[in-house]
C-alpha positions in Angstrom: -10.5 -0.7 35.9 -6.7 -0.2 35.6 -5.2 -2.1 32.8 -8.4 -2.8 31.0 -8.4 -2.3 27.2 -11.4 -1.3 25.5 -11.7 -2.3 21.8 -13.8 -0.8 19.3 -14.6 -2.7 16.0 -15.9 -0.5 13.1 -14.7 -2.7 10.4 -17.4 -4.0 7.9 -16.9 -6.7 5.4 -18.6 -5.5 2.3 -19.4 -7.3 -0.9 -18.2 -5.0 -3.6 -18.6 -7.0 -6.9 -18.0 -10.4 -8.6 -14.3 -11.3 -9.6 -15.5 -11.6 -13.3 -16.2 -8.0 -13.3 -12.5 -7.1 -13.0 -10.3 -8.3 -16.0 -6.9 -9.9 -15.0 -4.5 -7.0 -14.8 -7.3 -4.5 -14.5 -8.2 -1.7 -12.1 -11.7 -0.7 -11.0 -13.0 1.7 -8.4 -15.9 0.9 -6.1 -17.5 2.7 -3.2 -17.6 0.6 0.2 -18.2 2.3 3.4 -18.6 5.7 2.1 -15.0 5.5 0.5 -13.6 5.3 -3.0 -11.7 2.1 -3.2 -9.2 0.9 -5.9 -9.4 -2.8 -6.8 -6.7 -4.2 -8.8 -6.5 -7.8 -10.0 -3.6 -10.1 -10.8 -4.8 -13.6 -11.6 -7.1 -14.6 -8.8 -5.7 -12.4 -6.4 -7.5 -8.9 -5.7 -5.7 -5.9 -3.8 -7.7 -2.9 -2.5 -6.4 0.7 -1.7 -7.7 4.1 -1.5 -8.4 5.4 -4.9 -6.9 8.9 -4.6 -3.1 9.3 -5.0 -1.5 10.5 -2.1 0.6 12.8 -4.2 -1.9 15.2 -5.6 -5.2 13.2 -5.4 -5.2 11.8 -9.0 -7.8 8.9 -9.5 -5.7 5.8 -9.6 -8.5 3.9 -11.2 -7.6 5.8 -14.3 -4.0 4.8 -14.1 -2.2 1.6 -15.2 -1.4 -1.6 -13.5 1.8 -3.8 -14.1 1.9 -6.7 -11.9 0.9 -5.1 -8.4 2.3 -1.7 -9.3 -0.3 0.8 -10.0 0.9 4.1 -11.8 -1.2 7.3 -11.3 -2.3 9.0 -14.3 -1.3 12.6 -13.1 2.4 12.7 -12.2 3.2 8.9 -12.8 3.5 8.3 -9.1 3.8 4.5 -8.3 2.6 2.4 -5.5 2.7 -1.4 -4.7 -0.9 -2.5 -4.3 0.3 -5.4 -2.1 1.1 -2.9 1.0 0.6 0.6 -0.6 4.2 1.3 -0.5 5.4 4.3 -2.5 7.8 3.1 -5.4 7.9 6.3 -7.1 6.8 9.9 -6.0 6.8 11.5 -9.4 8.9 11.5 -12.7 9.9 15.1 -12.3 13.5 16.1 -12.6 15.8 15.6 -9.7 15.9 19.1 -8.4 12.0 19.6 -8.7 11.5 16.2 -7.2 13.7 16.9 -4.2 11.7 20.1 -3.6 8.4 18.3 -4.0 9.5 15.7 -1.4 10.1 18.4 1.0 6.8 20.2 0.5 4.7 17.1 0.4 6.7 14.0 1.6 5.8 10.7 0.0 3.1 8.7 1.8 1.9 5.2 1.2 -1.4 4.3 0.2 -4.1 3.1 2.7 -4.8 -0.6 1.7 -7.7 -2.8 2.8 -8.0 -6.5 3.4 -9.7 -8.5 0.4 -11.3 -11.9 0.2 -12.8 -13.7 -2.6 -15.4 -16.1 -1.7 -17.6 -18.0 -4.4 -16.6 -15.6 -7.0 -17.7 -12.4 -4.9 -15.1 -9.8 -3.8 -15.3 -8.5 -0.4 -13.4 -5.5 1.0 -13.0 -4.8 4.9 -13.3 -1.2 5.5 
């Protein structure tokens, strides 16, 4: 039929752990839907994003978290866990950074919806 839109829903809401398993200000990697997901906790709020840094693939769960900003342990790239936005691509000197951005432009992290229900953390993947 003309104008008929077909939607396919492949999203699953998966329980990944209990809130008490992530300390406030902490990072934890979980696997959900066959994907490595980074969880970041700030207070009672939990954010989820891909665990692999979009710069050179560093494991973000081995990085640091300040507020909602995660820093990659490899080249100090920074991302906001709220929306995956790139805040800093690397800490390389200006000329090197400019070249690096041309070779591999900054890309945000893929983020995932998270909910906390009765102390359980769910991620939609």
